N, C-alpha and C positions, 0 to 999 in steps of 0.2 A: 679717278685723283683719289688718292688715300685720305682720310678724313685728318684732323690736324694739320696736314701737311701744307706749308706755306707754299704758294704756287704764284706769288705774286711778282715773282723775279726770275722765273724759269728761265732756263737756256735751252736753244734750238742749235742742235747738232744733225750735219747729214753729209750723204756720199754722195758725189756726182762726178763726172766727166771734169778732169779739169780743164778742159774748153768750154765748159759750158758756165751759164750764170746763174746765181740764185739772187732774187730780191731782199734776199733777207741776208745779210752777213753771219758766217758760221757764228758760233755762239752769242749771238745776239740776244739781248735780255727780254723774254716775252711776258707781261700778267696776264697771268691766263685767269684771272679773276676777272676779267670785264669779257670774257667769251670767246669765241674762234677766232683765228687768226687767218689772213688769207695771204700767199705768196706766191712769186712766180718761178719756176726755174725755165731757162732759154737755152735750148739746146745747141750744140756747135752746128746745125743748119739754119738756126735762124726759130728755128718754131718753139713759142711758148706756152707752158703748161702752167694753168693756176690751177692752185689746192688750197684747202681748209684744213685746218688742226681739227683734229677730231678729239676730244676728252671729257669724260664725264666721271662725276662724283662714284665713288663705292659706297 
């Protein structure tokens, strides 16, 4: 993260298959000052994959 940039109300944007679903809504607000966030993407086959956001200070 760039010093001085307010990341307390960052938004999440991602692209997935239109028939898949995500546990976090598009453009949802994230407070990245409180640490990494975990979310799940479920594919059209019903298989769920969980991932954690990664961010670091510059």
